All heavy atoms as an XYZ file, in Angstrom:
937
protein
N       0.824     -1.189      0.000
C       0.000      0.000      0.000
C       0.864      1.245      0.000
O       1.917      1.291      0.630
C      -0.896      0.031      1.237
C      -2.092     -0.890      1.178
C      -3.171     -0.404      0.223
O      -3.026     -0.497     -0.983
N      -4.267      0.076      0.769
N       0.401      2.234     -0.708
C       1.102      3.515     -0.778
C       0.191      4.569     -0.165
O      -0.978      4.676     -0.526
C       1.410      3.900     -2.239
C       2.107      5.240     -2.288
C       2.247      2.822     -2.897
N       0.727      5.339      0.748
C      -0.038      6.439      1.343
C       0.165      7.684      0.496
O       1.295      8.145      0.320
C       0.408      6.681      2.775
C      -0.047      5.592      3.740
C       0.299      5.940      5.170
O       1.385      6.413      5.461
N      -0.638      5.694      6.072
N      -0.938      8.212      0.005
C      -0.902      9.384     -0.858
C      -1.563     10.561     -0.155
O      -2.629     10.407      0.446
C      -1.627      9.103     -2.171
C      -1.097      7.915     -2.986
C      -2.006      7.634     -4.174
C       0.322      8.169     -3.443
N      -0.944     11.724     -0.272
C      -1.481     12.927      0.363
C      -1.534     14.037     -0.670
O      -0.493     14.447     -1.202
C      -0.628     13.363      1.562
C      -1.216     14.633      2.184
C      -0.553     12.242      2.599
N      -2.745     14.520     -0.933
C      -2.921     15.621     -1.883
C      -2.871     16.962     -1.152
O      -3.249     17.050      0.020
C      -4.270     15.519     -2.614
C      -4.485     14.245     -3.393
C      -5.344     13.264     -2.645
O      -5.370     13.323     -1.410
O      -6.008     12.430     -3.292
N      -2.476     17.967     -1.871
C      -2.514     19.335     -1.359
C      -2.635     20.296     -2.538
O      -2.454     19.892     -3.691
C      -1.260     19.650     -0.548
O      -0.100     19.534     -1.357
N      -2.953     21.545     -2.233
C      -2.993     22.569     -3.261
C      -4.365     23.001     -3.707
O      -4.495     23.920     -4.520
N      -5.394     22.354     -3.197
C      -6.741     22.760     -3.568
C      -7.121     24.079     -2.911
O      -6.382     24.632     -2.094
N      -8.281     24.580     -3.292
C      -8.750     25.822     -2.707
C      -9.831     26.472     -3.544
O     -10.393     25.845     -4.449
N     -10.093     27.729     -3.220
C     -11.106     28.520     -3.923
C     -10.390     29.482     -4.871
O      -9.464     30.192     -4.465
C     -11.943     29.298     -2.915
C     -12.952     30.305     -3.478
C     -14.011     29.591     -4.298
C     -13.585     31.100     -2.338
N     -10.836     29.491     -6.115
C     -10.213     30.355     -7.109
C     -11.291     30.903     -8.030
O     -12.330     30.261     -8.236
C      -9.141     29.574     -7.911
C      -9.759     28.435     -8.706
C      -8.314     30.482     -8.792
N     -11.064     32.068     -8.572
C     -12.020     32.654     -9.515
C     -11.834     32.018    -10.893
O     -10.748     31.535    -11.233
C     -11.815     34.158     -9.611
C     -12.282     34.914     -8.378
C     -12.261     36.422     -8.581
O     -11.470     36.932     -9.370
N     -13.128     37.123     -7.877
N     -12.893     32.057    -11.662
C     -12.827     31.552    -13.028
C     -11.685     32.238    -13.775
O     -11.489     33.449    -13.656
C     -14.146     31.788    -13.745
N     -10.945     31.431    -14.526
C      -9.785     31.938    -15.236
C      -8.490     31.802    -14.464
O      -7.401     32.009    -15.035
N      -8.588     31.459    -13.195
C      -7.413     31.335    -12.360
C      -6.722     29.999    -12.491
O      -7.128     29.140    -13.294
N      -5.680     29.814    -11.684
C      -4.863     28.597    -11.742
C      -4.641     28.024    -10.342
O      -4.643     28.765     -9.350
C      -3.494     28.911    -12.366
O      -3.623     29.375    -13.693
N      -4.442     26.727    -10.320
C      -4.036     26.019     -9.111
C      -3.076     24.910     -9.511
O      -3.166     24.380    -10.631
C      -5.239     25.392     -8.388
C      -6.187     26.303     -7.624
C      -7.397     25.501     -7.147
C      -5.499     26.967     -6.448
N      -2.190     24.539     -8.605
C      -1.359     23.371     -8.819
C      -1.579     22.401     -7.666
O      -1.320     22.742     -6.510
C       0.125     23.725     -8.932
C       0.958     22.509     -9.345
C       2.421     22.823     -9.538
N       3.157     22.917     -8.291
C       4.468     22.723     -8.188
N       5.176     22.432     -9.269
N       5.063     22.830     -7.020
N      -2.046     21.232     -8.000
C      -2.236     20.187     -7.011
C      -0.982     19.331     -6.916
O      -0.323     19.078     -7.935
C      -3.433     19.307     -7.374
C      -4.763     20.006     -7.600
C      -5.862     18.975     -7.870
C      -5.140     20.898     -6.439
N      -0.687     18.906     -5.707
C       0.450     18.016     -5.479
C      -0.036     16.737     -4.817
O      -0.984     16.759     -4.030
C       1.490     18.693     -4.580
O       1.997     19.861     -5.175
N       0.645     15.663     -5.134
C       0.350     14.366     -4.525
C       1.671     13.771     -4.086
O       2.494     13.397     -4.930
C      -0.361     13.460     -5.515
S      -0.580     11.751     -4.952
N       1.865     13.694     -2.792
C       3.109     13.162     -2.250
C       2.867     11.790     -1.647
O       1.787     11.504     -1.125
C       3.664     14.108     -1.199
N       3.886     10.977     -1.715
C       3.797      9.625     -1.163
C       4.708      9.502      0.038
O       5.791     10.088      0.071
C       4.185      8.597     -2.201
N       4.217      8.747      1.011
C       5.018      8.504      2.212
C       5.359      7.029      2.306
O       4.493      6.174      2.123
C       4.234      8.930      3.443
N       6.644      6.784      2.564
C       7.035      5.422      2.889
C       7.322      4.500      1.723
O       7.812      3.389      1.921
N       6.998      4.939      0.504
C       7.202      4.051     -0.635
C       7.373      4.886     -1.888
O       6.698      5.895     -2.063
C       6.003      3.114     -0.784
C       6.259      1.937     -1.681
C       5.194      0.880     -1.461
N       5.409     -0.287     -2.290
C       4.662     -1.379     -2.242
N       3.665     -1.448     -1.385
N       4.911     -2.398     -3.029
N       8.245      4.453     -2.767
C       8.472      5.204     -3.987
C       7.309      5.056     -4.959
O       6.675      4.001     -5.032
C       9.769      4.748     -4.672
O       9.930      5.494     -5.889
C       9.730      3.268     -5.010
N       7.034      6.131     -5.675
C       5.994      6.112     -6.704
C       6.561      5.748     -8.074
O       5.825      5.714     -9.053
C       5.322      7.476     -6.797
C       4.526      7.938     -5.574
C       3.958      9.327     -5.829
C       3.415      6.949     -5.247
N       7.848      5.469     -8.138
C       8.540      5.344     -9.429
C       8.062      4.176    -10.284
O       8.325      4.155    -11.478
C      10.047      5.228     -9.202
O      10.340      4.046     -8.479
N       7.375      3.228     -9.688
C       6.921      2.073    -10.464
C       5.424      2.098    -10.746
O       4.890      1.143    -11.321
C       7.252      0.764     -9.725
O       6.578      0.763     -8.461
C       8.752      0.617     -9.508
N       4.763      3.183    -10.378
C       3.318      3.254    -10.529
C       2.890      4.188    -11.653
O       3.517      5.235    -11.888
C       2.670      3.772     -9.237
C       2.742      2.819     -8.072
C       3.801      2.889     -7.174
C       1.748      1.871     -7.860
C       3.874      2.033     -6.093
C       1.817      1.009     -6.781
C       2.873      1.096     -5.905
O       2.940      0.239     -4.836
N       1.827      3.805    -12.337
C       1.084      4.770    -13.137
C       0.317      5.623    -12.149
O      -0.375      5.106    -11.274
C       0.123      4.070    -14.102
C      -0.838      5.027    -14.794
C      -1.809      4.275    -15.696
N      -1.230      3.858    -16.954
C      -1.092      4.634    -18.016
N      -1.514      5.888    -17.963
N      -0.568      4.162    -19.138
N       0.402      6.936    -12.304
C      -0.281      7.855    -11.400
C      -1.400      8.559    -12.145
O      -1.320      8.793    -13.359
C       0.701      8.887    -10.847
C       1.835      8.291    -10.030
S       1.239      7.367     -8.590
C       0.437      8.686     -7.658
N      -2.424      8.921    -11.370
C      -3.587      9.545    -12.000
C      -4.224     10.559    -11.072
O      -4.069     10.492     -9.849
C      -4.609      8.474    -12.382
N      -4.922     11.470    -11.692
C      -5.797     12.400    -10.976
C      -7.228     12.141    -11.437
O      -7.503     12.130    -12.638
C      -5.426     13.845    -11.253
C      -4.167     14.291    -10.590
C      -2.913     14.330    -11.132
C      -4.030     14.762     -9.245
N      -2.009     14.799    -10.209
C      -2.662     15.079     -9.043
C      -4.922     14.966     -8.191
C      -2.178     15.572     -7.825
C      -4.442     15.461     -6.990
C      -3.078     15.758     -6.815
N      -8.101     11.929    -10.466
C      -9.532     11.811    -10.703
C     -10.218     12.999    -10.040
O      -9.646     13.660     -9.173
C     -10.074     10.520    -10.090
C      -9.758      9.278    -10.866
C      -8.502      8.687    -10.802
C     -10.719      8.670    -11.656
C      -8.207      7.531    -11.513
C     -10.449      7.518    -12.370
C      -9.189      6.947    -12.297
N     -11.463     13.221    -10.420
C     -12.253     14.218     -9.713
C     -13.692     13.735     -9.600
O     -14.160     12.934    -10.417
C     -12.202     15.572    -10.408
C     -12.877     15.629    -11.771
C     -12.643     17.001    -12.414
N     -13.314     17.108    -13.710
C     -13.135     18.144    -14.537
N     -12.311     19.148    -14.211
N     -13.771     18.173    -15.698
N     -14.349     14.225     -8.573
C     -15.739     13.861     -8.361
C     -16.507     15.085     -7.906
O     -16.220     15.663     -6.852
C     -15.863     12.742     -7.318
C     -17.258     12.187     -7.190
C     -17.291     10.879     -6.434
O     -16.369     10.532     -5.711
N     -18.368     10.135     -6.599
N     -17.473     15.484     -8.721
C     -18.348     16.602     -8.396
C     -19.587     16.061     -7.684
O     -19.929     14.874     -7.833
C     -18.739     17.335     -9.670
N     -20.287     16.888     -6.926
C     -21.480     16.433     -6.209
C     -22.504     15.795     -7.153
O     -22.837     16.375     -8.196
C     -22.024     17.715     -5.586
C     -20.834     18.587     -5.434
C     -19.965     18.285     -6.617
N     -22.952     14.619     -6.806
C     -23.957     13.934     -7.601
C     -23.459     13.290     -8.866
O     -24.252     12.775     -9.659
N     -22.158     13.311     -9.069
C     -21.580     12.739    -10.286
C     -20.596     11.626     -9.949
O     -20.124     11.525     -8.821
C     -20.889     13.827    -11.105
C     -21.841     14.881    -11.646
C     -21.132     15.806    -12.622
C     -22.107     16.814    -13.221
N     -21.416     17.708    -14.196
N     -20.313     10.813    -10.940
C     -19.355      9.742    -10.742
C     -17.929     10.286    -10.772
O     -17.660     11.333    -11.363
C     -19.529      8.672    -11.837
C     -20.853      7.937    -11.772
C     -20.927      6.795    -12.749
O     -20.032      6.679    -13.607
O     -21.881      6.003    -12.650
N     -17.050      9.525    -10.150
C     -15.638      9.881    -10.177
C     -15.113      9.664    -11.598
O     -15.346      8.624    -12.205
C     -14.861      9.031     -9.178
C     -13.468      9.494     -8.906
C     -12.863      8.763     -7.718
N     -13.596      9.025     -6.473
C     -13.146      8.701     -5.269
N     -11.962      8.094     -5.141
N     -13.865      8.950     -4.202
N     -14.397     10.667    -12.108
C     -13.901     10.586    -13.481
C     -12.414     10.852    -13.558
O     -11.857     11.632    -12.788
C     -14.642     11.592    -14.371
C     -14.438     13.042    -13.998
C     -15.129     14.013    -14.958
O     -15.824     13.556    -15.881
O     -14.946     15.234    -14.776
N     -11.788     10.185    -14.533
C     -10.370     10.378    -14.761
C     -10.127     11.734    -15.397
O     -10.764     12.094    -16.385
C      -9.830      9.272    -15.674
C      -8.356      9.375    -16.056
C      -7.469      9.181    -14.838
C      -8.021      8.358    -17.144
N      -9.169     12.464    -14.845
C      -8.793     13.765    -15.394
C      -7.484     13.651    -16.170
O      -7.355     14.157    -17.289
C      -8.645     14.809    -14.278
C      -8.158     16.138    -14.847
C      -9.965     14.996    -13.537
N      -6.504     12.985    -15.560
C      -5.183     12.879    -16.183
C      -4.455     11.683    -15.596
O      -4.695     11.298    -14.449
C      -4.373     14.140    -15.951
N      -3.558     11.117    -16.408
C      -2.749     10.020    -15.917
C      -1.379     10.072    -16.595
O      -1.250     10.588    -17.710
C      -3.440      8.657    -16.130
O      -2.630      7.614    -15.588
C      -3.702      8.374    -17.593
N      -0.379      9.526    -15.910
C       0.988      9.556    -16.406
C       1.661      8.233    -16.069
O       1.478      7.688    -14.982
C       1.755     10.753    -15.787
C       3.152     10.897    -16.371
C       1.806     10.664    -14.259
C       3.826     12.229    -15.989
N       2.439      7.732    -17.009
C       3.140      6.472    -16.791
C       4.306      6.651    -15.829
O       4.733      7.757    -15.521
C       3.643      5.901    -18.125
C       2.549      5.342    -18.982
C       3.072      4.311    -19.941
N       3.595      3.126    -19.240
C       4.141      2.091    -19.868
N       4.244      2.093    -21.194
N       4.586      1.051    -19.186
N       4.819      5.526    -15.361
C       5.875      5.537    -14.346
C       7.101      6.322    -14.796
O       7.693      7.085    -14.023
C       6.278      4.111    -13.974
N       7.487      6.163    -16.064
C       8.678      6.870    -16.534
C       8.341      8.200    -17.199
O       9.205      8.832    -17.799
C       9.474      6.001    -17.502
C       8.677      5.639    -18.741
O       7.562      6.136    -18.938
N       9.233      4.798    -19.587
N       7.092      8.613    -17.067
C       6.624      9.925    -17.538
C       6.708     10.104    -19.049
O       6.599     11.239    -19.538
C       7.384     11.063    -16.849
N       6.867      9.011    -19.796
C       6.980      9.165    -21.244
C       5.627      9.199    -21.938
O       5.544      9.402    -23.150
C       7.834      8.041    -21.841
C       7.161      6.685    -21.730
O       6.193      6.555    -20.940
O       7.598      5.750    -22.408
N       4.559      9.025    -21.177
C       3.232      9.026    -21.769
C       2.241      9.614    -20.779
O       2.229      9.236    -19.607
C       2.809      7.609    -22.138
O       1.490      7.585    -22.636
N       1.446     10.553    -21.278
C       0.406     11.151    -20.444
C      -0.919     11.122    -21.190
O      -0.964     11.006    -22.422
C       0.731     12.604    -20.059
O       0.801     13.399    -21.258
C       2.049     12.695    -19.315
N      -1.970     11.227    -20.415
C      -3.326     11.288    -20.971
C      -4.078     12.374    -20.228
O      -3.968     12.498    -19.006
C      -4.034      9.945    -20.797
C      -5.525     10.005    -21.020
C      -6.069      9.836    -22.286
C      -6.393     10.241    -19.951
C      -7.443      9.893    -22.482
C      -7.762     10.308    -20.144
C      -8.281     10.128    -21.407
O      -9.632     10.192    -21.601
N      -4.845     13.140    -20.973
C      -5.697     14.170    -20.379
C      -7.110     14.013    -20.905
O      -7.317     13.780    -22.106
C      -5.183     15.572    -20.732
C      -3.860     16.015    -20.112
C      -3.352     17.265    -20.794
C      -4.012     16.243    -18.625
N      -8.058     14.156    -20.025
C      -9.474     14.175    -20.420
C      -9.686     15.304    -21.422
O      -9.089     16.372    -21.297
C     -10.311     14.394    -19.170
C     -11.798     14.550    -19.380
C     -12.479     14.800    -18.039
C     -13.922     15.212    -18.218
N     -14.723     14.151    -18.865
N     -10.551     15.061    -22.381
C     -10.743     16.012    -23.461
C     -11.043     17.433    -23.016
O     -10.498     18.400    -23.564
N     -11.890     17.574    -22.016
C     -12.327     18.911    -21.605
C     -11.239     19.698    -20.871
O     -11.406     20.903    -20.648
C     -13.565     18.805    -20.713
O     -13.272     18.077    -19.535
N     -10.140     19.043    -20.511
C      -9.072     19.764    -19.810
C      -7.823     19.906    -20.664
O      -6.854     20.553    -20.247
C      -8.712     19.087    -18.462
C      -9.968     18.887    -17.614
C      -7.969     17.786    -18.655
N      -7.826     19.324    -21.851
C      -6.666     19.463    -22.739
C      -6.420     20.924    -23.057
O      -7.356     21.672    -23.330
C      -6.894     18.673    -24.024
C      -6.687     17.188    -23.877
C      -6.864     16.480    -25.209
C      -6.656     14.985    -25.058
N      -6.870     14.263    -26.337
N      -5.151     21.315    -23.011
C      -4.798     22.700    -23.269
C      -4.882     23.576    -22.027
O      -4.433     24.720    -22.058
N      -5.486     23.044    -20.951
C      -5.606     23.821    -19.721
C      -4.873     23.162    -18.545
O      -4.325     23.850    -17.690
C      -7.084     23.982    -19.332
C      -7.926     24.672    -20.386
C      -9.328     24.991    -19.842
N     -10.080     23.789    -19.486
C     -10.604     23.566    -18.272
N     -10.424     24.429    -17.302
N     -11.292     22.447    -18.037
N      -4.904     21.840    -18.503
C      -4.286     21.093    -17.403
C      -3.035     20.370    -17.913
O      -2.923     20.045    -19.107
C      -5.240     20.044    -16.853
C      -6.435     20.568    -16.098
C      -6.798     21.911    -16.122
C      -7.207     19.691    -15.341
C      -7.907     22.373    -15.428
C      -8.312     20.134    -14.633
C      -8.670     21.471    -14.682
N      -2.142     20.070    -16.986
C      -0.967     19.265    -17.306
C      -0.609     18.409    -16.104
O      -0.670     18.891    -14.960
C       0.213     20.150    -17.689
N      -0.238     17.171    -16.363
C       0.190     16.270    -15.298
C       1.686     16.048    -15.438
O       2.210     15.934    -16.555
C      -0.586     14.930    -15.344
C      -0.230     14.061    -14.153
C      -0.380     14.208    -16.673
C      -1.113     12.811    -13.999
N       2.365     15.999    -14.308
C       3.803     15.768    -14.326
C       4.193     15.047    -13.039
O       3.390     14.936    -12.111
C       4.561     17.081    -14.467
O       4.293     17.938    -13.364
N       5.430     14.576    -13.019
C       5.917     13.905    -11.821
C       7.383     14.220    -11.606
O       8.120     14.453    -12.574
C       5.657     12.398    -11.908
C       6.377     11.675    -13.020
C       5.807     10.262    -13.227
N       5.868      9.459    -12.016
C       5.131      8.358    -11.808
N       4.303      7.927    -12.749
N       5.246      7.684    -10.695
N       7.757     14.242    -10.343
C       9.136     14.517     -9.956
C       9.600     13.337     -9.111
O       9.204     13.209     -7.959
C       9.204     15.830     -9.164
C      10.624     16.249     -8.827
O      11.504     15.374     -8.696
O      10.860     17.459     -8.673
N      10.431     12.503     -9.697
C      10.844     11.290     -8.992
C      11.699     11.604     -7.776
O      11.640     10.907     -6.765
C      11.593     10.369     -9.954
O      12.721     11.027    -10.501
N      12.485     12.650     -7.870
C      13.343     13.013     -6.735
C      12.519     13.413     -5.514
O      12.906     13.154     -4.374
C      14.286     14.140     -7.128
N      11.368     14.039     -5.774
C      10.498     14.473     -4.684
C       9.385     13.462     -4.410
O       8.582     13.678     -3.496
C       9.891     15.837     -5.004
C      10.923     16.959     -5.080
C      10.258     18.302     -5.340
C      11.301     19.415     -5.357
N      10.692     20.743     -5.610
N       9.347     12.405     -5.217
C       8.316     11.381     -5.040
C       6.916     12.011     -5.041
O       6.069     11.694     -4.198
C       8.544     10.607     -3.735
C       8.050      9.181     -3.808
O       7.994      8.580     -4.878
N       7.672      8.639     -2.657
N       6.716     12.887     -5.996
C       5.499     13.699     -6.032
C       4.966     13.790     -7.465
O       5.742     13.817     -8.421
C       5.790     15.124     -5.500
O       6.259     15.026     -4.152
C       4.543     15.987     -5.517
N       3.656     13.841     -7.556
C       2.975     14.028     -8.836
C       2.183     15.330     -8.757
O       1.642     15.666     -7.698
C       2.029     12.848     -9.131
C       1.290     13.058    -10.445
C       2.818     11.553     -9.184
N       2.118     16.017     -9.881
C       1.463     17.319     -9.903
C       0.348     17.361    -10.944
O       0.382     16.636    -11.944
C       2.480     18.412    -10.247
C       3.652     18.486     -9.322
C       4.860     17.889     -9.655
C       3.550     19.132     -8.087
C       5.949     17.942     -8.808
C       4.635     19.186     -7.228
C       5.824     18.595     -7.590
O       6.906     18.651     -6.737
N      -0.609     18.231    -10.690
C      -1.618     18.562    -11.692
C      -1.695     20.083    -11.745
O      -2.180     20.723    -10.809
C      -2.984     17.974    -11.346
C      -4.063     18.205    -12.400
C      -3.734     17.413    -13.673
C      -5.439     17.815    -11.885
N      -1.155     20.638    -12.814
C      -1.223     22.082    -13.037
C      -2.529     22.379    -13.750
O      -2.789     21.818    -14.815
C      -0.045     22.550    -13.878
C      -0.069     24.034    -14.202
C       0.105     24.908    -12.977
O       0.949     24.638    -12.135
N      -0.707     25.960    -12.869
N      -3.322     23.250    -13.164
C      -4.639     23.565    -13.715
C      -4.719     25.054    -14.015
O      -4.599     25.875    -13.101
C      -5.738     23.169    -12.728
C      -5.669     21.715    -12.281
S      -7.074     21.212    -11.269
C      -6.828     22.237     -9.821
N      -4.883     25.390    -15.275
C      -4.991     26.771    -15.720
C      -6.369     27.018    -16.332
O      -7.089     26.074    -16.679
C      -3.901     27.076    -16.743
C      -2.504     26.882    -16.200
O      -2.226     27.148    -15.029
N      -1.604     26.410    -17.053
N      -6.705     28.269    -16.479
C      -7.982     28.658    -17.101
C      -9.150     27.879    -16.491
O      -9.998     27.344    -17.201
C      -7.925     28.439    -18.618
O      -6.886     29.177    -19.197
N      -9.172     27.837    -15.183
C     -10.219     27.071    -14.489
C     -11.592     27.697    -14.718
O     -11.725     28.927    -14.845
C      -9.908     27.004    -13.003
C      -8.777     26.045    -12.628
C      -8.219     26.366    -11.253
C      -9.279     24.604    -12.667
N     -12.587     26.844    -14.781
C     -13.964     27.314    -14.895
C     -14.826     26.587    -13.866
O     -14.388     25.587    -13.276
C     -14.476     27.126    -16.324
C     -14.430     25.674    -16.772
O     -15.069     24.816    -16.155
N     -13.692     25.393    -17.836
N     -16.031     27.076    -13.613
C     -16.863     26.480    -12.550
C     -17.133     24.984    -12.744
O     -17.337     24.276    -11.752
C     -18.157     27.302    -12.627
C     -17.707     28.641    -13.123
C     -16.611     28.337    -14.114
N     -17.093     24.506    -13.993
C     -17.313     23.082    -14.246
C     -16.168     22.217    -13.724
O     -16.294     20.989    -13.658
C     -17.508     22.827    -15.746
C     -18.825     23.344    -16.324
C     -18.894     24.867    -16.372
O     -17.843     25.498    -16.659
O     -19.979     25.423    -16.112
N     -15.062     22.833    -13.371
C     -13.930     22.099    -12.801
C     -14.071     21.900    -11.295
O     -13.241     21.222    -10.686
C     -12.617     22.836    -13.082
C     -12.300     22.933    -14.569
O     -12.469     21.911    -15.275
O     -11.891     24.024    -15.020
N     -15.085     22.478    -10.702
C     -15.306     22.337     -9.262
C     -15.576     20.887     -8.900
O     -16.470     20.249     -9.467
C     -16.484     23.221     -8.820
O     -16.137     24.599     -9.009
C     -16.815     22.980     -7.358
N     -14.784     20.363     -7.972
C     -14.903     18.955     -7.577
C     -13.891     18.669     -6.474
O     -13.025     19.510     -6.177
C     -14.632     18.037     -8.766
N     -14.007     17.482     -5.914
C     -12.926     16.967     -5.080
C     -11.970     16.235     -6.011
O     -12.402     15.385     -6.808
C     -13.447     16.026     -3.987
C     -14.408     16.766     -3.069
C     -12.278     15.456     -3.180
C     -15.080     15.889     -2.038
N     -10.708     16.548     -5.927
C      -9.692     15.932     -6.773
C      -8.912     14.903     -5.958
O      -8.454     15.194     -4.849
C      -8.752     17.000     -7.329
C      -9.374     17.784     -8.465
C     -10.419     18.679     -8.217
C      -8.948     17.611     -9.769
C     -11.013     19.379     -9.255
C      -9.530     18.310    -10.821
C     -10.565     19.189    -10.554
O     -11.150     19.882    -11.586
N      -8.782     13.718     -6.540
C      -8.115     12.609     -5.884
C      -6.895     12.169     -6.676
O      -6.946     12.072     -7.913
C      -9.058     11.410     -5.758
C     -10.272     11.634     -4.914
C     -11.459     12.096     -5.471
C     -10.251     11.368     -3.544
C     -12.589     12.295     -4.698
C     -11.385     11.560     -2.758
C     -12.542     12.033     -3.350
O     -13.665     12.218     -2.574
N      -5.852     11.846     -5.969
C      -4.664     11.242     -6.547
C      -4.772      9.726     -6.389
O      -5.270      9.244     -5.363
C      -3.439     11.770     -5.802
S      -1.872     11.060     -6.280
N      -4.307      8.989     -7.389
C      -4.377      7.537     -7.331
C      -3.132      6.922     -7.958
O      -2.553      7.491     -8.891
C      -5.619      7.029     -8.051
N      -2.755      5.765     -7.433
C      -1.612      5.015     -7.968
C      -2.092      3.637     -8.404
O      -2.856      2.990     -7.687
C      -0.516      4.885     -6.917
N      -1.620      3.220     -9.572
C      -2.023      1.926    -10.095
C      -0.903      1.259    -10.871
O       0.209      1.797    -10.949
N      -1.191      0.110    -11.462
C      -0.165     -0.613    -12.223
C       0.265      0.175    -13.455
O      -0.541      0.858    -14.085
C      -0.875     -1.921    -12.611
C      -2.323     -1.608    -12.529
C      -2.482     -0.586    -11.446
N       1.520      0.043    -13.813
C       2.088      0.820    -14.908
C       1.825      0.141    -16.252
O       2.752     -0.307    -16.931
C       3.585      1.023    -14.692
C       4.179      1.984    -15.698
O       3.490      2.955    -16.067
O       5.326      1.748    -16.134
N       0.570      0.108    -16.641
C       0.200     -0.502    -17.910
C       0.555      0.409    -19.083
O       0.670      1.630    -18.917
C      -1.311     -0.773    -17.938
O      -2.000      0.470    -17.702
C      -1.715     -1.765    -16.853
N       0.691     -0.194    -20.266
C       0.983      0.594    -21.465
C      -0.271      1.273    -21.987
O      -0.187      2.196    -22.808
C       1.574     -0.299    -22.556
O       0.663     -1.332    -22.876
N      -1.431      0.845    -21.549
C      -2.686      1.448    -21.961
C      -3.244      2.278    -20.810
O      -2.935      2.028    -19.650
C      -3.696      0.376    -22.387
C      -3.866     -0.730    -21.386
C      -4.833     -0.673    -20.382
C      -3.042     -1.871    -21.421
C      -4.975     -1.680    -19.464
C      -3.188     -2.876    -20.506
C      -4.150     -2.776    -19.527
O      -4.292     -3.786    -18.610
N      -4.076      3.249    -21.147
C      -4.620      4.152    -20.134
C      -5.658      3.428    -19.282
O      -6.567      2.783    -19.813
C      -5.254      5.388    -20.801
C      -5.953      6.268    -19.772
C      -4.178      6.180    -21.545
N      -5.539      3.549    -17.997
C      -6.513      2.989    -17.064
C      -7.506      4.087    -16.714
O      -7.157      5.046    -16.037
C      -5.811      2.479    -15.805
C      -4.790      1.359    -16.004
C      -4.056      1.085    -14.704
C      -5.454      0.115    -16.533
N      -8.730      3.948    -17.184
C      -9.719      5.010    -16.979
C     -10.655      4.748    -15.807
O     -11.284      5.687    -15.302
C     -10.569      5.197    -18.240
O     -11.239      3.966    -18.533
C      -9.702      5.597    -19.434
N     -10.754      3.505    -15.378
C     -11.700      3.171    -14.314
C     -11.064      3.347    -12.947
O      -9.933      2.923    -12.720
C     -12.163      1.728    -14.456
O     -12.926      1.340    -13.325
N     -11.809      3.950    -12.010
C     -11.283      4.073    -10.642
C     -10.933      2.707    -10.030
O     -10.001      2.620     -9.220
C     -12.428      4.740     -9.874
C     -13.192      5.491    -10.905
C     -13.103      4.658    -12.142
N     -11.628      1.675    -10.412
C     -11.388      0.354     -9.829
C     -10.028     -0.215    -10.232
O      -9.562     -1.174     -9.624
C     -12.501     -0.610    -10.242
O     -12.515     -0.792    -11.649
N      -9.396      0.356    -11.233
C      -8.074     -0.125    -11.673
C      -6.959      0.368    -10.762
O      -5.837     -0.125    -10.834
C      -7.804      0.317    -13.098
N      -7.264      1.336     -9.935
C      -6.261      1.926     -9.044
C      -6.526      1.465     -7.624
O      -7.668      1.544     -7.144
C      -6.302      3.449     -9.124
C      -5.971      3.974    -10.510
C      -6.936      4.026    -11.508
C      -4.688      4.409    -10.811
C      -6.624      4.493    -12.780
C      -4.366      4.885    -12.076
C      -5.352      4.919    -13.052
O      -5.043      5.385    -14.311
N      -5.502      1.017     -6.943
C      -5.714      0.463     -5.607
C      -5.103      1.298     -4.492
O      -5.096      0.866     -3.327
C      -5.199     -0.972     -5.528
C      -3.779     -1.101     -6.036
O      -3.113     -0.102     -6.275
N      -3.321     -2.316     -6.203
N      -4.603      2.475     -4.831
C      -4.077      3.379     -3.805
C      -4.646      4.768     -4.055
O      -4.534      5.277     -5.177
C      -2.543      3.445     -3.857
C      -1.911      2.104     -3.577
O      -1.783      1.687     -2.436
N      -1.533      1.396     -4.631
N      -5.221      5.354     -3.023
C      -5.903      6.637     -3.161
C      -5.524      7.591     -2.046
O      -5.268      7.171     -0.907
C      -7.419      6.433     -3.121
C      -7.956      5.734     -4.315
C      -8.030      4.379     -4.520
C      -8.478      6.340     -5.499
N      -8.572      4.113     -5.754
C      -8.866      5.302     -6.377
C      -8.675      7.658     -5.909
C      -9.421      5.542     -7.633
C      -9.223      7.905     -7.149
C      -9.587      6.849     -7.995
N      -5.523      8.865     -2.390
C      -5.403      9.899     -1.393
C      -6.770     10.250     -0.827
O      -7.796      9.720     -1.263
N      -6.773     11.192      0.094
C      -8.025     11.561      0.773
C      -8.824     12.593     -0.014
O      -9.985     12.832      0.286
C      -7.719     12.109      2.174
C      -7.272     13.568      2.234
C      -5.874     13.806      1.700
O      -5.117     12.875      1.412
N      -5.519     15.075      1.571
N      -8.201     13.192     -0.998
C      -8.880     14.184     -1.829
C      -8.634     15.606     -1.363
O      -8.380     15.859     -0.189
N      -8.703     16.521     -2.315
C      -8.576     17.949     -2.022
C      -9.640     18.704     -2.815
O      -9.861     18.426     -3.998
C      -7.156     18.461     -2.346
O      -7.018     19.824     -1.931
C      -6.822     18.359     -3.825
N     -10.306     19.624     -2.147
C     -11.418     20.336     -2.768
C     -10.911     21.473     -3.655
O     -10.062     22.275     -3.238
C     -12.338     20.925     -1.688
C     -13.488     21.757     -2.222
C     -14.549     20.921     -2.910
O     -14.993     19.911     -2.377
N     -14.979     21.360     -4.100
N     -11.448     21.533     -4.845
C     -11.200     22.646     -5.763
C     -12.542     23.288     -6.062
O     -13.467     22.617     -6.532
C     -10.537     22.170     -7.061
C     -10.482     23.306     -8.089
C      -9.141     21.642     -6.777
N     -12.652     24.571     -5.772
C     -13.885     25.310     -6.026
C     -13.568     26.509     -6.902
O     -12.696     27.309     -6.566
C     -14.536     25.788     -4.719
O     -14.789     24.664     -3.877
C     -15.846     26.502     -5.009
N     -14.265     26.600     -8.026
C     -14.048     27.695     -8.970
C     -15.302     28.552     -8.993
O     -16.386     28.069     -9.339
C     -13.725     27.168    -10.372
C     -13.394     28.335    -11.306
C     -12.579     26.174    -10.334
N     -15.156     29.795     -8.634
C     -16.302     30.703     -8.610
C     -16.399     31.467     -9.935
O     -15.396     31.771    -10.569
C     -16.176     31.686     -7.452
O     -15.029     32.499     -7.620
N     -17.629     31.780    -10.305
C     -17.843     32.474    -11.585
C     -17.805     33.975    -11.411
O     -17.784     34.494    -10.310
C     -19.184     32.057    -12.181
O     -20.222     32.322    -11.269
């Protein structure tokens, strides 16, 4: 098991930016595919972005392409989600997840077996 801790959420006006961080304690993230999911009230948890263990491949949900970016820093054992041009539809709890380093994108939450507690992102109009 990997303990994941998210940070960086908050309240921001539309058009603003936030950077979420996901740090791991006690175990390296270097062998995991990492992902960011989000869940808005009354909606299912959805994949926002994912990155392979060696960072050579990333995936972004269509509605966030050009605005969000996922990255990882192996030295800091941390994964990031840079979010720009935020809009109210981005309001949700954002979760970090670690899963197997498959060559194909894992879109289902059930494919990931390590989760953080989530961080709230609220975008006001």
